C-alpha positions as CSV (number, residue, x, y, z in Angstrom):
1,M,-0.6,-1.7,-10.8
2,K,-0.7,-0.2,-7.5
3,T,2.5,-0.8,-5.1
4,V,2.0,-1.0,-1.4
5,R,5.2,0.0,1.4
6,I,4.9,-2.4,4.1
7,Y,6.9,-1.2,7.2
8,V,7.8,-3.7,9.5
9,T,9.4,-2.5,12.9
10,Y,9.9,-3.9,16.5
11,K,7.0,-4.0,19.0
12,P,7.7,-0.7,21.3
13,S,8.4,-3.3,24.2
14,V,10.8,-5.1,22.5
15,F,14.3,-4.2,22.7
16,D,15.9,-3.0,19.4
17,P,19.5,-4.4,19.3
18,Q,20.7,-2.7,16.2
19,G,18.7,0.5,16.8
20,A,20.5,0.5,20.1
21,S,23.9,-0.3,18.4
22,I,23.5,2.6,16.1
23,Q,22.6,5.0,18.8
24,D,26.2,3.9,20.2
25,A,27.9,4.4,17.1
26,I,26.0,8.0,16.4
27,H,27.2,8.9,20.1
28,T,30.7,8.1,19.3
29,L,30.8,10.5,16.6
30,G,29.8,13.2,19.1
31,H,25.5,13.4,18.6
32,N,24.9,13.0,22.2
33,E,21.3,14.7,21.4
34,V,20.3,11.4,19.6
35,Q,18.1,9.8,22.1
36,K,16.9,6.7,20.0
37,V,17.2,4.7,17.1
38,T,14.7,2.3,15.6
39,V,15.5,-0.4,13.3
40,G,13.2,-1.7,10.5
41,K,12.6,-2.8,7.2
42,F,10.2,-2.4,4.2
43,F,9.1,-4.5,1.4
44,D,7.6,-3.0,-1.8
45,V,5.1,-5.1,-3.2
46,T,3.5,-4.5,-6.2
47,F,-0.1,-5.5,-7.5
48,D,-1.8,-5.9,-10.8
49,E,-4.8,-4.3,-11.7
50,T,-7.3,-7.4,-11.2
51,T,-6.4,-7.0,-7.2
52,T,-9.8,-6.5,-6.2
53,S,-9.2,-5.9,-2.4
54,L,-5.7,-4.6,-1.6
55,E,-6.2,-4.5,2.1
56,T,-7.2,-7.8,2.2
57,A,-4.3,-9.1,0.6
58,V,-1.6,-7.1,2.4
59,K,-3.0,-8.0,5.6
60,D,-2.7,-11.6,4.6
61,I,0.7,-11.5,3.1
62,A,2.1,-9.3,6.2
63,E,0.3,-11.2,9.0
64,K,1.2,-14.8,7.3
65,L,4.8,-14.2,5.8
66,L,6.4,-11.0,6.9
67,V,5.8,-10.0,10.5
68,N,6.8,-11.9,13.5
69,F,3.7,-11.0,16.0
70,N,6.1,-12.1,18.9
71,M,8.1,-9.2,18.4
72,E,7.1,-7.2,15.5
73,T,4.0,-5.1,14.1
74,Y,3.5,-3.5,10.5
75,K,1.7,-0.8,8.8
76,Y,1.5,0.2,5.1
77,E,1.0,2.9,2.9
78,V,-0.2,2.9,-0.8
79,L,2.2,4.6,-3.1
80,E,1.5,7.0,-5.9
81,A,0.6,5.2,-9.1
82,D,3.1,3.6,-11.0
83,K,3.4,5.6,-14.9
């Protein structure tokens, strides 16, 4: 089996209201050195060994289900093999 972690984040041109709120809260803690906070989400998707094209499957899942391309983008990584 292989597990793929798909990261979904806002595009750089889109305002991230959660990130801005967290940054403001961090500043109230006295950490004014923090310049930017970006919030995203990730999905761990585990495929069985019959998956022939992991890249095609991930692209299909991300682009048709997980990502709103008006404001989000994605990247992914294959995690270490499950034991």
